[in-house]
N, C-alpha and C positions, 0 to 999 in steps of 0.2 A: 121180581127179578125184571131188571132192565137190559134189554139187548138191542144192538145196532144190528141193520138188517139193509144190504145193498139189493135192490130188487131189479130182475131184468124180465119185464114183461114180454108176450109174444114171442116166446122161443116154442120149437118142437116138442120140448122135454121139460119135465119138472123135475129139479133136483135142489139139493142144499149142500152146499160146501161150508164146513165149519173151520174158522181159522182160530176161536177159541170159543170159551163157554159164553162170551158176551159178543162174538162177532160173526155173523153169517151173511153168505151171500146166496140169493135163491133167483132160480131161474122158473117161469111160470109160462104156462101156454096160454093164459088170458092176458088179453089186451089190456091197457091202462085206459079203459072206455068205462064211464060211469060207475067206477067202484069196483068192477069186475075183477080188476088184479089186487085190489086188496082184500076182497072175501076169500079169493084162491090163496093169497098168502096167509090168512088167519087160517084156513083149513089145513094147510101143509104145515104150518107151526103147530097147532092143535095136535096133530098126528105125530109129529116130531118129539115134542115136549110132553105128550100124554095128558092133556088137559082138556077140560070143555072148550069149544070155541068162544064161550060168553067170557072167558077169563083172559082173553087177548086183547089188548086195546093198542090201536095205533096212534101215536101222539101227533104225527106230521103226515098225513094220508097222502098229500099230493107229491111230496118227496120220493126221490129214487132210493135215497140214503135215509131210511126211516128208523125211528126211536121205537121200539116196541115193548110194552109192558106186558109179562106175563105172571098173572097171579094162580098160584097154587093153591 
């Protein structure tokens, strides 16, 4: 499954807003430094979709609007 995620790193809260099955907006506590926000994104998406973290791949890790592949 391919989804599009808009990421907001460096916030006081972690939350997910679903616009559809394929579009999400995610707020993360981690800042975008040395891949920490990408690791936090993988953890929160694994919890949301109930899959192992290894099954989540970020296609464009440096962009705020990410394309994420989730393998079930």
